[in-house]
PDB file with SEQRES, HELIX, SHEET and CRYST1 records, atoms N, CA, C and O in Angstrom:
SEQRES   1 A   76  MET THR GLU SER PRO LYS LYS GLN PHE VAL ILE CYS ILE          
SEQRES   2 A   76  ARG ASN ASP ASP TYR PRO ALA SER LEU GLU PRO ARG LYS          
SEQRES   3 A   76  ILE TYR ARG VAL ILE GLU ASP ALA ASP ALA SER SER LEU          
SEQRES   4 A   76  ASN LEU LEU ARG ILE ILE ASP GLU SER GLY GLU ASP TYR          
SEQRES   5 A   76  LEU TYR PRO ALA ASP TYR PHE ILE ALA ILE LYS LEU PRO          
SEQRES   6 A   76  ARG PRO ALA GLU GLU ILE PHE ASP VAL ALA ALA                  
HELIX    1 AA1 ALA A   34  SER A   38  1                                   5    
HELIX    2 AA2 ALA A   56  TYR A   58  5                                   3    
HELIX    3 AA3 ARG A   66  ALA A   75  1                                  10    
SHEET    1 AA1 5 ASP A  51  PRO A  55  0                                        
SHEET    2 AA1 5 LEU A  41  ILE A  45 -1                                        
SHEET    3 AA1 5 ILE A  27  ILE A  31 -1                                        
SHEET    4 AA1 5 GLN A   8  CYS A  12 -1                                        
SHEET    5 AA1 5 PHE A  59  ILE A  62 -1                                        
CRYST1    1.000    1.000    1.000  90.00  90.00  90.00 P 1           1          
ATOM      1  N   MET A   1     -11.171 -57.832  -4.574  1.00  0.00           N  
ATOM      2  CA  MET A   1     -12.541 -57.551  -4.171  1.00  0.00           C  
ATOM      3  C   MET A   1     -12.525 -56.517  -3.054  1.00  0.00           C  
ATOM      4  O   MET A   1     -11.813 -56.687  -2.065  1.00  0.00           O  
ATOM      5  N   THR A   2     -13.296 -55.453  -3.200  1.00  0.00           N  
ATOM      6  CA  THR A   2     -13.364 -54.435  -2.155  1.00  0.00           C  
ATOM      7  C   THR A   2     -14.509 -54.748  -1.212  1.00  0.00           C  
ATOM      8  O   THR A   2     -15.564 -55.241  -1.612  1.00  0.00           O  
ATOM      9  N   GLU A   3     -14.268 -54.450   0.032  1.00  0.00           N  
ATOM     10  CA  GLU A   3     -15.285 -54.704   1.054  1.00  0.00           C  
ATOM     11  C   GLU A   3     -16.331 -53.596   1.017  1.00  0.00           C  
ATOM     12  O   GLU A   3     -15.991 -52.415   0.952  1.00  0.00           O  
ATOM     13  N   SER A   4     -17.604 -53.981   1.058  1.00  0.00           N  
ATOM     14  CA  SER A   4     -18.666 -52.976   1.046  1.00  0.00           C  
ATOM     15  C   SER A   4     -18.714 -52.255   2.385  1.00  0.00           C  
ATOM     16  O   SER A   4     -18.351 -52.833   3.410  1.00  0.00           O  
ATOM     17  N   PRO A   5     -19.156 -51.006   2.392  1.00  0.00           N  
ATOM     18  CA  PRO A   5     -19.223 -50.263   3.653  1.00  0.00           C  
ATOM     19  C   PRO A   5     -20.147 -50.952   4.650  1.00  0.00           C  
ATOM     20  O   PRO A   5     -21.161 -51.543   4.277  1.00  0.00           O  
ATOM     21  N   LYS A   6     -19.780 -50.862   5.907  1.00  0.00           N  
ATOM     22  CA  LYS A   6     -20.602 -51.441   6.963  1.00  0.00           C  
ATOM     23  C   LYS A   6     -21.921 -50.683   7.055  1.00  0.00           C  
ATOM     24  O   LYS A   6     -21.947 -49.452   7.037  1.00  0.00           O  
ATOM     25  N   LYS A   7     -23.003 -51.428   7.151  1.00  0.00           N  
ATOM     26  CA  LYS A   7     -24.316 -50.805   7.270  1.00  0.00           C  
ATOM     27  C   LYS A   7     -24.558 -50.461   8.730  1.00  0.00           C  
ATOM     28  O   LYS A   7     -24.284 -51.260   9.626  1.00  0.00           O  
ATOM     29  N   GLN A   8     -25.068 -49.280   8.951  1.00  0.00           N  
ATOM     30  CA  GLN A   8     -25.372 -48.849  10.305  1.00  0.00           C  
ATOM     31  C   GLN A   8     -26.810 -48.351  10.342  1.00  0.00           C  
ATOM     32  O   GLN A   8     -27.284 -47.667   9.435  1.00  0.00           O  
ATOM     33  N   PHE A   9     -27.485 -48.720  11.425  1.00  0.00           N  
ATOM     34  CA  PHE A   9     -28.866 -48.307  11.616  1.00  0.00           C  
ATOM     35  C   PHE A   9     -29.003 -47.675  12.990  1.00  0.00           C  
ATOM     36  O   PHE A   9     -28.280 -48.017  13.926  1.00  0.00           O  
ATOM     37  N   VAL A  10     -29.938 -46.752  13.093  1.00  0.00           N  
ATOM     38  CA  VAL A  10     -30.180 -46.051  14.352  1.00  0.00           C  
ATOM     39  C   VAL A  10     -31.684 -45.931  14.585  1.00  0.00           C  
ATOM     40  O   VAL A  10     -32.481 -46.020  13.651  1.00  0.00           O  
ATOM     41  N   ILE A  11     -32.051 -45.730  15.837  1.00  0.00           N  
ATOM     42  CA  ILE A  11     -33.431 -45.401  16.191  1.00  0.00           C  
ATOM     43  C   ILE A  11     -33.457 -43.937  16.601  1.00  0.00           C  
ATOM     44  O   ILE A  11     -32.627 -43.480  17.387  1.00  0.00           O  
ATOM     45  N   CYS A  12     -34.420 -43.217  16.058  1.00  0.00           N  
ATOM     46  CA  CYS A  12     -34.593 -41.811  16.408  1.00  0.00           C  
ATOM     47  C   CYS A  12     -35.201 -41.724  17.816  1.00  0.00           C  
ATOM     48  O   CYS A  12     -36.215 -42.364  18.096  1.00  0.00           O  
ATOM     49  N   ILE A  13     -34.586 -40.939  18.689  1.00  0.00           N  
ATOM     50  CA  ILE A  13     -35.108 -40.783  20.046  1.00  0.00           C  
ATOM     51  C   ILE A  13     -35.648 -39.377  20.305  1.00  0.00           C  
ATOM     52  O   ILE A  13     -36.263 -39.121  21.341  1.00  0.00           O  
ATOM     53  N   ARG A  14     -35.412 -38.467  19.353  1.00  0.00           N  
ATOM     54  CA  ARG A  14     -35.978 -37.126  19.468  1.00  0.00           C  
ATOM     55  C   ARG A  14     -35.956 -36.444  18.112  1.00  0.00           C  
ATOM     56  O   ARG A  14     -35.159 -36.795  17.242  1.00  0.00           O  
ATOM     57  N   ASN A  15     -36.833 -35.470  17.939  1.00  0.00           N  
ATOM     58  CA  ASN A  15     -36.891 -34.748  16.663  1.00  0.00           C  
ATOM     59  C   ASN A  15     -37.207 -33.266  16.886  1.00  0.00           C  
ATOM     60  O   ASN A  15     -37.840 -32.628  16.045  1.00  0.00           O  
ATOM     61  N   ASP A  16     -36.768 -32.733  18.006  1.00  0.00           N  
ATOM     62  CA  ASP A  16     -37.105 -31.372  18.434  1.00  0.00           C  
ATOM     63  C   ASP A  16     -37.131 -30.335  17.312  1.00  0.00           C  
ATOM     64  O   ASP A  16     -38.114 -29.608  17.161  1.00  0.00           O  
ATOM     65  N   ASP A  17     -36.077 -30.265  16.540  1.00  0.00           N  
ATOM     66  CA  ASP A  17     -35.969 -29.238  15.509  1.00  0.00           C  
ATOM     67  C   ASP A  17     -36.369 -29.727  14.119  1.00  0.00           C  
ATOM     68  O   ASP A  17     -36.332 -28.961  13.156  1.00  0.00           O  
ATOM     69  N   TYR A  18     -36.752 -31.005  14.011  1.00  0.00           N  
ATOM     70  CA  TYR A  18     -37.032 -31.594  12.696  1.00  0.00           C  
ATOM     71  C   TYR A  18     -38.287 -32.470  12.696  1.00  0.00           C  
ATOM     72  O   TYR A  18     -38.222 -33.615  12.248  1.00  0.00           O  
ATOM     73  N   PRO A  19     -39.417 -31.973  13.179  1.00  0.00           N  
ATOM     74  CA  PRO A  19     -40.606 -32.832  13.288  1.00  0.00           C  
ATOM     75  C   PRO A  19     -41.141 -33.345  11.947  1.00  0.00           C  
ATOM     76  O   PRO A  19     -41.775 -34.399  11.908  1.00  0.00           O  
ATOM     77  N   ALA A  20     -40.903 -32.633  10.865  1.00  0.00           N  
ATOM     78  CA  ALA A  20     -41.381 -33.092   9.556  1.00  0.00           C  
ATOM     79  C   ALA A  20     -40.420 -34.096   8.913  1.00  0.00           C  
ATOM     80  O   ALA A  20     -40.793 -34.809   7.981  1.00  0.00           O  
ATOM     81  N   SER A  21     -39.185 -34.147   9.411  1.00  0.00           N  
ATOM     82  CA  SER A  21     -38.157 -34.975   8.779  1.00  0.00           C  
ATOM     83  C   SER A  21     -37.834 -36.253   9.525  1.00  0.00           C  
ATOM     84  O   SER A  21     -37.392 -37.230   8.920  1.00  0.00           O  
ATOM     85  N   LEU A  22     -38.048 -36.260  10.842  1.00  0.00           N  
ATOM     86  CA  LEU A  22     -37.698 -37.417  11.663  1.00  0.00           C  
ATOM     87  C   LEU A  22     -38.876 -37.845  12.522  1.00  0.00           C  
ATOM     88  O   LEU A  22     -39.618 -37.009  13.038  1.00  0.00           O  
ATOM     89  N   GLU A  23     -39.043 -39.156  12.672  1.00  0.00           N  
ATOM     90  CA  GLU A  23     -40.099 -39.699  13.523  1.00  0.00           C  
ATOM     91  C   GLU A  23     -39.465 -40.431  14.703  1.00  0.00           C  
ATOM     92  O   GLU A  23     -38.709 -41.380  14.493  1.00  0.00           O  
ATOM     93  N   PRO A  24     -39.751 -40.019  15.932  1.00  0.00           N  
ATOM     94  CA  PRO A  24     -39.244 -40.755  17.085  1.00  0.00           C  
ATOM     95  C   PRO A  24     -39.676 -42.227  17.023  1.00  0.00           C  
ATOM     96  O   PRO A  24     -40.772 -42.550  16.564  1.00  0.00           O  
ATOM     97  N   ARG A  25     -38.805 -43.089  17.487  1.00  0.00           N  
ATOM     98  CA  ARG A  25     -38.994 -44.541  17.547  1.00  0.00           C  
ATOM     99  C   ARG A  25     -38.911 -45.220  16.180  1.00  0.00           C  
ATOM    100  O   ARG A  25     -39.205 -46.411  16.073  1.00  0.00           O  
ATOM    101  N   LYS A  26     -38.523 -44.503  15.153  1.00  0.00           N  
ATOM    102  CA  LYS A  26     -38.386 -45.090  13.815  1.00  0.00           C  
ATOM    103  C   LYS A  26     -36.919 -45.414  13.549  1.00  0.00           C  
ATOM    104  O   LYS A  26     -36.023 -44.704  14.004  1.00  0.00           O  
ATOM    105  N   ILE A  27     -36.686 -46.495  12.808  1.00  0.00           N  
ATOM    106  CA  ILE A  27     -35.334 -46.908  12.435  1.00  0.00           C  
ATOM    107  C   ILE A  27     -34.931 -46.186  11.152  1.00  0.00           C  
ATOM    108  O   ILE A  27     -35.702 -46.102  10.196  1.00  0.00           O  
ATOM    109  N   TYR A  28     -33.707 -45.668  11.156  1.00  0.00           N  
ATOM    110  CA  TYR A  28     -33.159 -44.979   9.988  1.00  0.00           C  
ATOM    111  C   TYR A  28     -31.815 -45.582   9.606  1.00  0.00           C  
ATOM    112  O   TYR A  28     -31.090 -46.108  10.450  1.00  0.00           O  
ATOM    113  N   ARG A  29     -31.497 -45.496   8.320  1.00  0.00           N  
ATOM    114  CA  ARG A  29     -30.206 -45.942   7.804  1.00  0.00           C  
ATOM    115  C   ARG A  29     -29.229 -44.773   7.860  1.00  0.00           C  
ATOM    116  O   ARG A  29     -29.576 -43.643   7.518  1.00  0.00           O  
ATOM    117  N   VAL A  30     -28.018 -45.056   8.288  1.00  0.00           N  
ATOM    118  CA  VAL A  30     -26.955 -44.051   8.355  1.00  0.00           C  
ATOM    119  C   VAL A  30     -26.059 -44.208   7.131  1.00  0.00           C  
ATOM    120  O   VAL A  30     -25.681 -45.322   6.766  1.00  0.00           O  
ATOM    121  N   ILE A  31     -25.726 -43.098   6.508  1.00  0.00           N  
ATOM    122  CA  ILE A  31     -24.762 -43.071   5.408  1.00  0.00           C  
ATOM    123  C   ILE A  31     -23.418 -42.664   6.004  1.00  0.00           C  
ATOM    124  O   ILE A  31     -23.318 -41.640   6.679  1.00  0.00           O  
ATOM    125  N   GLU A  32     -22.401 -43.456   5.756  1.00  0.00           N  
ATOM    126  CA  GLU A  32     -21.081 -43.167   6.317  1.00  0.00           C  
ATOM    127  C   GLU A  32     -20.585 -41.804   5.831  1.00  0.00           C  
ATOM    128  O   GLU A  32     -20.603 -41.512   4.635  1.00  0.00           O  
ATOM    129  N   ASP A  33     -20.143 -40.977   6.779  1.00  0.00           N  
ATOM    130  CA  ASP A  33     -19.643 -39.635   6.470  1.00  0.00           C  
ATOM    131  C   ASP A  33     -18.694 -39.223   7.590  1.00  0.00           C  
ATOM    132  O   ASP A  33     -19.124 -38.744   8.639  1.00  0.00           O  
ATOM    133  N   ALA A  34     -17.399 -39.416   7.354  1.00  0.00           N  
ATOM    134  CA  ALA A  34     -16.385 -39.138   8.374  1.00  0.00           C  
ATOM    135  C   ALA A  34     -16.373 -37.667   8.785  1.00  0.00           C  
ATOM    136  O   ALA A  34     -16.190 -37.354   9.962  1.00  0.00           O  
ATOM    137  N   ASP A  35     -16.563 -36.775   7.836  1.00  0.00           N  
ATOM    138  CA  ASP A  35     -16.575 -35.344   8.158  1.00  0.00           C  
ATOM    139  C   ASP A  35     -17.737 -35.018   9.097  1.00  0.00           C  
ATOM    140  O   ASP A  35     -17.571 -34.264  10.056  1.00  0.00           O  
ATOM    141  N   ALA A  36     -18.895 -35.578   8.823  1.00  0.00           N  
ATOM    142  CA  ALA A  36     -20.063 -35.353   9.683  1.00  0.00           C  
ATOM    143  C   ALA A  36     -19.818 -35.910  11.077  1.00  0.00           C  
ATOM    144  O   ALA A  36     -20.124 -35.256  12.074  1.00  0.00           O  
ATOM    145  N   SER A  37     -19.264 -37.119  11.147  1.00  0.00           N  
ATOM    146  CA  SER A  37     -18.996 -37.741  12.448  1.00  0.00           C  
ATOM    147  C   SER A  37     -18.081 -36.886  13.304  1.00  0.00           C  
ATOM    148  O   SER A  37     -18.263 -36.797  14.519  1.00  0.00           O  
ATOM    149  N   SER A  38     -17.097 -36.256  12.676  1.00  0.00           N  
ATOM    150  CA  SER A  38     -16.163 -35.421  13.440  1.00  0.00           C  
ATOM    151  C   SER A  38     -16.862 -34.199  14.037  1.00  0.00           C  
ATOM    152  O   SER A  38     -16.349 -33.578  14.968  1.00  0.00           O  
ATOM    153  N   LEU A  39     -18.035 -33.857  13.496  1.00  0.00           N  
ATOM    154  CA  LEU A  39     -18.822 -32.728  14.008  1.00  0.00           C  
ATOM    155  C   LEU A  39     -19.994 -33.188  14.872  1.00  0.00           C  
ATOM    156  O   LEU A  39     -20.881 -32.399  15.201  1.00  0.00           O  
ATOM    157  N   ASN A  40     -19.989 -34.478  15.239  1.00  0.00           N  
ATOM    158  CA  ASN A  40     -21.046 -35.094  16.048  1.00  0.00           C  
ATOM    159  C   ASN A  40     -22.402 -35.049  15.330  1.00  0.00           C  
ATOM    160  O   ASN A  40     -23.446 -34.813  15.938  1.00  0.00           O  
ATOM    161  N   LEU A  41     -22.341 -35.285  14.016  1.00  0.00           N  
ATOM    162  CA  LEU A  41     -23.541 -35.345  13.186  1.00  0.00           C  
ATOM    163  C   LEU A  41     -23.619 -36.706  12.511  1.00  0.00           C  
ATOM    164  O   LEU A  41     -22.601 -37.378  12.342  1.00  0.00           O  
ATOM    165  N   LEU A  42     -24.823 -37.113  12.125  1.00  0.00           N  
ATOM    166  CA  LEU A  42     -25.025 -38.335  11.347  1.00  0.00           C  
ATOM    167  C   LEU A  42     -25.725 -37.969  10.053  1.00  0.00           C  
ATOM    168  O   LEU A  42     -26.620 -37.125  10.034  1.00  0.00           O  
ATOM    169  N   ARG A  43     -25.308 -38.614   8.970  1.00  0.00           N  
ATOM    170  CA  ARG A  43     -25.996 -38.444   7.684  1.00  0.00           C  
ATOM    171  C   ARG A  43     -27.057 -39.533   7.616  1.00  0.00           C  
ATOM    172  O   ARG A  43     -26.742 -40.720   7.534  1.00  0.00           O  
ATOM    173  N   ILE A  44     -28.322 -39.114   7.650  1.00  0.00           N  
ATOM    174  CA  ILE A  44     -29.472 -40.014   7.750  1.00  0.00           C  
ATOM    175  C   ILE A  44     -30.338 -39.886   6.505  1.00  0.00           C  
ATOM    176  O   ILE A  44     -30.533 -38.785   5.990  1.00  0.00           O  
ATOM    177  N   ILE A  45     -30.857 -41.011   6.020  1.00  0.00           N  
ATOM    178  CA  ILE A  45     -31.883 -40.967   4.985  1.00  0.00           C  
ATOM    179  C   ILE A  45     -33.197 -40.752   5.729  1.00  0.00           C  
ATOM    180  O   ILE A  45     -33.688 -41.648   6.416  1.00  0.00           O  
ATOM    181  N   ASP A  46     -33.760 -39.551   5.583  1.00  0.00           N  
ATOM    182  CA  ASP A  46     -34.923 -39.170   6.390  1.00  0.00           C  
ATOM    183  C   ASP A  46     -36.239 -39.419   5.668  1.00  0.00           C  
ATOM    184  O   ASP A  46     -36.284 -40.149   4.677  1.00  0.00           O  
ATOM    185  N   GLU A  47     -37.304 -38.813   6.165  1.00  0.00           N  
ATOM    186  CA  GLU A  47     -38.649 -39.025   5.618  1.00  0.00           C  
ATOM    187  C   GLU A  47     -38.799 -38.548   4.176  1.00  0.00           C  
ATOM    188  O   GLU A  47     -39.701 -38.996   3.469  1.00  0.00           O  
ATOM    189  N   SER A  48     -37.933 -37.652   3.736  1.00  0.00           N  
ATOM    190  CA  SER A  48     -38.000 -37.172   2.360  1.00  0.00           C  
ATOM    191  C   SER A  48     -37.401 -38.182   1.381  1.00  0.00           C  
ATOM    192  O   SER A  48     -37.593 -38.075   0.170  1.00  0.00           O  
ATOM    193  N   GLY A  49     -36.668 -39.171   1.924  1.00  0.00           N  
ATOM    194  CA  GLY A  49     -35.982 -40.140   1.078  1.00  0.00           C  
ATOM    195  C   GLY A  49     -34.592 -39.680   0.683  1.00  0.00           C  
ATOM    196  O   GLY A  49     -33.866 -40.400  -0.003  1.00  0.00           O  
ATOM    197  N   GLU A  50     -34.223 -38.487   1.113  1.00  0.00           N  
ATOM    198  CA  GLU A  50     -32.898 -37.932   0.841  1.00  0.00           C  
ATOM    199  C   GLU A  50     -32.048 -38.018   2.108  1.00  0.00           C  
ATOM    200  O   GLU A  50     -32.569 -38.218   3.205  1.00  0.00           O  
ATOM    201  N   ASP A  51     -30.735 -37.865   1.944  1.00  0.00           N  
ATOM    202  CA  ASP A  51     -29.864 -37.898   3.125  1.00  0.00           C  
ATOM    203  C   ASP A  51     -29.502 -36.483   3.545  1.00  0.00           C  
ATOM    204  O   ASP A  51     -29.141 -35.634   2.730  1.00  0.00           O  
ATOM    205  N   TYR A  52     -29.615 -36.263   4.857  1.00  0.00           N  
ATOM    206  CA  TYR A  52     -29.312 -34.971   5.468  1.00  0.00           C  
ATOM    207  C   TYR A  52     -28.564 -35.202   6.774  1.00  0.00           C  
ATOM    208  O   TYR A  52     -28.579 -36.301   7.329  1.00  0.00           O  
ATOM    209  N   LEU A  53     -27.914 -34.158   7.251  1.00  0.00           N  
ATOM    210  CA  LEU A  53     -27.179 -34.242   8.507  1.00  0.00           C  
ATOM    211  C   LEU A  53     -28.077 -33.873   9.679  1.00  0.00           C  
ATOM    212  O   LEU A  53     -28.839 -32.907   9.626  1.00  0.00           O  
ATOM    213  N   TYR A  54     -27.962 -34.678  10.749  1.00  0.00           N  
ATOM    214  CA  TYR A  54     -28.725 -34.445  11.982  1.00  0.00           C  
ATOM    215  C   TYR A  54     -27.802 -34.658  13.178  1.00  0.00           C  
ATOM    216  O   TYR A  54     -26.810 -35.380  13.068  1.00  0.00           O  
ATOM    217  N   PRO A  55     -28.113 -34.042  14.317  1.00  0.00           N  
ATOM    218  CA  PRO A  55     -27.300 -34.234  15.520  1.00  0.00           C  
ATOM    219  C   PRO A  55     -27.283 -35.718  15.918  1.00  0.00           C  
ATOM    220  O   PRO A  55     -28.325 -36.371  15.960  1.00  0.00           O  
ATOM    221  N   ALA A  56     -26.098 -36.229  16.205  1.00  0.00           N  
ATOM    222  CA  ALA A  56     -25.952 -37.642  16.560  1.00  0.00           C  
ATOM    223  C   ALA A  56     -26.733 -37.998  17.823  1.00  0.00           C  
ATOM    224  O   ALA A  56     -27.167 -39.139  17.980  1.00  0.00           O  
ATOM    225  N   ASP A  57     -26.918 -37.024  18.732  1.00  0.00           N  
ATOM    226  CA  ASP A  57     -27.622 -37.339  19.975  1.00  0.00           C  
ATOM    227  C   ASP A  57     -29.138 -37.461  19.793  1.00  0.00           C  
ATOM    228  O   ASP A  57     -29.858 -37.670  20.769  1.00  0.00           O  
ATOM    229  N   TYR A  58     -29.625 -37.334  18.574  1.00  0.00           N  
ATOM    230  CA  TYR A  58     -31.037 -37.584  18.274  1.00  0.00           C  
ATOM    231  C   TYR A  58     -31.298 -39.071  18.011  1.00  0.00           C  
ATOM    232  O   TYR A  58     -32.437 -39.477  17.781  1.00  0.00           O  
ATOM    233  N   PHE A  59     -30.229 -39.879  18.048  1.00  0.00           N  
ATOM    234  CA  PHE A  59     -30.322 -41.289  17.660  1.00  0.00           C  
ATOM    235  C   PHE A  59     -29.543 -42.199  18.596  1.00  0.00           C  
ATOM    236  O   PHE A  59     -28.613 -41.774  19.282  1.00  0.00           O  
ATOM    237  N   ILE A  60     -29.951 -43.474  18.605  1.00  0.00           N  
ATOM    238  CA  ILE A  60     -29.213 -44.529  19.294  1.00  0.00           C  
ATOM    239  C   ILE A  60     -28.902 -45.601  18.254  1.00  0.00           C  
ATOM    240  O   ILE A  60     -29.796 -46.056  17.540  1.00  0.00           O  
ATOM    241  N   ALA A  61     -27.636 -46.003  18.167  1.00  0.00           N  
ATOM    242  CA  ALA A  61     -27.225 -47.037  17.219  1.00  0.00           C  
ATOM    243  C   ALA A  61     -27.804 -48.391  17.631  1.00  0.00           C  
ATOM    244  O   ALA A  61     -27.876 -48.722  18.814  1.00  0.00           O  
ATOM    245  N   ILE A  62     -28.217 -49.164  16.619  1.00  0.00           N  
ATOM    246  CA  ILE A  62     -28.747 -50.508  16.872  1.00  0.00           C  
ATOM    247  C   ILE A  62     -28.135 -51.488  15.877  1.00  0.00           C  
ATOM    248  O   ILE A  62     -27.629 -51.087  14.829  1.00  0.00           O  
ATOM    249  N   LYS A  63     -28.186 -52.765  16.211  1.00  0.00           N  
ATOM    250  CA  LYS A  63     -27.741 -53.842  15.325  1.00  0.00           C  
ATOM    251  C   LYS A  63     -28.975 -54.603  14.883  1.00  0.00           C  
ATOM    252  O   LYS A  63     -29.704 -55.148  15.712  1.00  0.00           O  
ATOM    253  N   LEU A  64     -29.211 -54.644  13.582  1.00  0.00           N  
ATOM    254  CA  LEU A  64     -30.357 -55.367  13.042  1.00  0.00           C  
ATOM    255  C   LEU A  64     -29.948 -56.778  12.633  1.00  0.00           C  
ATOM    256  O   LEU A  64     -28.811 -56.995  12.215  1.00  0.00           O  
ATOM    257  N   PRO A  65     -30.860 -57.735  12.748  1.00  0.00           N  
ATOM    258  CA  PRO A  65     -30.588 -59.070  12.204  1.00  0.00           C  
ATOM    259  C   PRO A  65     -30.435 -58.969  10.682  1.00  0.00           C  
ATOM    260  O   PRO A  65     -31.003 -58.070  10.063  1.00  0.00           O  
ATOM    261  N   ARG A  66     -29.686 -59.869  10.090  1.00  0.00           N  
ATOM    262  CA  ARG A  66     -29.411 -59.857   8.656  1.00  0.00           C  
ATOM    263  C   ARG A  66     -30.694 -59.761   7.805  1.00  0.00           C  
ATOM    264  O   ARG A  66     -30.729 -58.956   6.874  1.00  0.00           O  
ATOM    265  N   PRO A  67     -31.747 -60.548   8.087  1.00  0.00           N  
ATOM    266  CA  PRO A  67     -32.967 -60.437   7.271  1.00  0.00           C  
ATOM    267  C   PRO A  67     -33.583 -59.031   7.310  1.00  0.00           C  
ATOM    268  O   PRO A  67     -34.138 -58.571   6.312  1.00  0.00           O  
ATOM    269  N   ALA A  68     -33.488 -58.363   8.441  1.00  0.00           N  
ATOM    270  CA  ALA A  68     -34.021 -56.994   8.547  1.00  0.00           C  
ATOM    271  C   ALA A  68     -33.176 -56.029   7.714  1.00  0.00           C  
ATOM    272  O   ALA A  68     -33.719 -55.135   7.065  1.00  0.00           O  
ATOM    273  N   GLU A  69     -31.853 -56.202   7.727  1.00  0.00           N  
ATOM    274  CA  GLU A  69     -30.970 -55.358   6.907  1.00  0.00           C  
ATOM    275  C   GLU A  69     -31.332 -55.508   5.435  1.00  0.00           C  
ATOM    276  O   GLU A  69     -31.358 -54.523   4.697  1.00  0.00           O  
ATOM    277  N   GLU A  70     -31.609 -56.729   5.009  1.00  0.00           N  
ATOM    278  CA  GLU A  70     -31.956 -56.984   3.618  1.00  0.00           C  
ATOM    279  C   GLU A  70     -33.264 -56.278   3.237  1.00  0.00           C  
ATOM    280  O   GLU A  70     -33.401 -55.792   2.114  1.00  0.00           O  
ATOM    281  N   ILE A  71     -34.210 -56.223   4.157  1.00  0.00           N  
ATOM    282  CA  ILE A  71     -35.470 -55.518   3.894  1.00  0.00           C  
ATOM    283  C   ILE A  71     -35.207 -54.040   3.685  1.00  0.00           C  
ATOM    284  O   ILE A  71     -35.804 -53.424   2.803  1.00  0.00           O  
ATOM    285  N   PHE A  72     -34.316 -53.458   4.490  1.00  0.00           N  
ATOM    286  CA  PHE A  72     -33.966 -52.054   4.317  1.00  0.00           C  
ATOM    287  C   PHE A  72     -33.287 -51.820   2.974  1.00  0.00           C  
ATOM    288  O   PHE A  72     -33.506 -50.782   2.350  1.00  0.00           O  
ATOM    289  N   ASP A  73     -32.467 -52.762   2.515  1.00  0.00           N  
ATOM    290  CA  ASP A  73     -31.815 -52.628   1.213  1.00  0.00           C  
ATOM    291  C   ASP A  73     -32.845 -52.611   0.084  1.00  0.00           C  
ATOM    292  O   ASP A  73     -32.711 -51.825  -0.854  1.00  0.00           O  
ATOM    293  N   VAL A  74     -33.850 -53.447   0.156  1.00  0.00           N  
ATOM    294  CA  VAL A  74     -34.890 -53.503  -0.867  1.00  0.00           C  
ATOM    295  C   VAL A  74     -35.698 -52.220  -0.865  1.00  0.00           C  
ATOM    296  O   VAL A  74     -36.060 -51.712  -1.927  1.00  0.00           O  
ATOM    297  N   ALA A  75     -35.987 -51.687   0.323  1.00  0.00           N  
ATOM    298  CA  ALA A  75     -36.793 -50.474   0.449  1.00  0.00           C  
ATOM    299  C   ALA A  75     -36.044 -49.238  -0.046  1.00  0.00           C  
ATOM    300  O   ALA A  75     -36.668 -48.263  -0.466  1.00  0.00           O  
ATOM    301  N   ALA A  76     -34.724 -49.272  -0.001  1.00  0.00           N  
ATOM    302  CA  ALA A  76     -33.920 -48.099  -0.383  1.00  0.00           C  
ATOM    303  C   ALA A  76     -33.830 -47.936  -1.825  1.00  0.00           C  
ATOM    304  O   ALA A  76     -33.190 -46.998  -2.301  1.00  0.00           O  
TER     305      ALA A  76                                                      
END                                                                             
């Protein structure tokens, strides 16, 4: 049995260059991307419903309770 990737969530704290794609104070799901991380970027599922790279300093990582994670899975 393979272990599923760890789910990571962040809160957007700024959207200076991406006002149509990111909403401050909104929770976003992070898609694991080692190459992006090495460049200080996060792959985020944004307002378009697609995943794009954004500066990591636009977000703060958070830990959601299990029931909240499940809601995000259903919404995705």
